[in-house]
Every structure is written in structure tokens, then in C-alpha cells.
C-alpha positions in Angstrom: -23.6 1.7 8.1 -20.2 -0.3 7.7 -19.7 -3.4 8.7 -19.1 -3.8 12.4 -15.5 -4.3 14.1 -13.7 -5.0 17.3 -12.3 -3.2 19.2 -9.9 -4.4 21.9 -9.0 -2.4 25.1 -9.6 -2.9 28.6 -12.1 -3.8 30.7 -12.1 -0.3 32.6 -12.6 1.5 29.5 -15.2 -1.2 28.0 -17.3 -0.6 31.8 -17.2 3.1 31.4 -18.4 3.2 27.5 -21.1 0.6 28.6 -22.1 3.7 31.7 -22.1 6.2 29.7 -23.7 4.9 26.9 -26.4 3.1 29.7 -27.1 6.6 30.4 -27.0 8.3 27.1 -29.7 5.8 26.3 -27.9 4.7 23.3 -24.8 1.8 22.7 -21.1 1.7 22.5 -21.1 0.9 19.1 -23.2 4.4 18.6 -21.3 6.2 20.9 -17.8 5.6 19.5 -19.7 6.7 16.1 -20.4 10.1 17.8 -17.3 10.2 19.5 -15.2 9.7 16.2 -17.8 11.9 13.7 -17.6 15.0 16.4 -13.9 14.8 16.6 -11.5 16.4 14.5 -8.3 15.6 12.7 -5.4 17.8 12.9 -5.7 18.8 9.5 -9.8 19.6 10.3 -8.8 22.0 13.1 -5.9 23.4 11.4 -8.5 24.6 7.8 -10.8 25.7 10.7 -8.2 27.6 12.1 -7.2 28.9 9.4 -10.9 29.9 8.6 -11.6 31.3 11.8 -8.5 33.8 10.9 -9.7 35.1 7.8 -12.9 35.6 9.3 -11.3 37.9 11.7 -9.2 39.5 9.5 -5.7 37.8 10.9 -3.3 36.4 8.9 -3.2 33.1 9.6 0.8 33.1 10.5 3.0 29.9 12.7 2.3 33.2 15.6 -1.1 32.7 15.7 -0.8 28.9 15.4 1.4 28.9 18.5 -0.8 31.0 20.3 -4.1 28.6 19.4 -2.3 25.4 20.6 -1.0 27.0 23.5 -5.1 28.1 24.1 -6.1 24.5 23.9 -3.0 23.3 26.1 -4.2 25.7 29.2 -8.1 24.0 27.9 -6.7 20.6 28.7 -4.8 21.4 31.4 -7.5 22.7 33.1 -10.0 19.5 32.0 -7.6 17.1 33.6 -5.4 16.3 30.8 -8.7 14.9 28.9 -8.7 15.9 24.6 -10.0 19.4 24.2 
């Protein structure tokens, strides 16, 4: 495990993280580590989208890329603006 560090955030965020960690039977640090490993970077999302297109036999071009962005925007809107 890497060396711990501090992250500055608001009290409201800290309190919410504490509640979420307690509900999951974990710590805030472990909760943040899970989130960091679960969420993809932009480069990872792009790589997976290109791979999925290849598997489907679709040319991964700007039109397909934009359709994907539009779909995720709609999903986020239905989630109340939270990152998808």
C-alpha cells in the first residue's frame, strides 16, 4: 500500500464519505481507493470504446465517438448530473 496523504474537502463531503464508508463496513480511505480504481480515465474510456467498436465490427470514427458522448450525457442527466 502506498503512503497515506491528506485530501482537503468540505465538511459536508467528509461527513458523506464517513456515512458511505460506515454503511459499507469500510474506511474512508478504502472507499476512496475503490472509487479511484473503479472509475476510468478519459484515455481508458476511449480505449474501451474503440475496443468495443472493433468487437462489434464498427469503424470507430468521430460520428460513433460523438454518439457515445451524447449517450453518456443523457445517462448523467438522468442521474442528476452525477458522473457516470
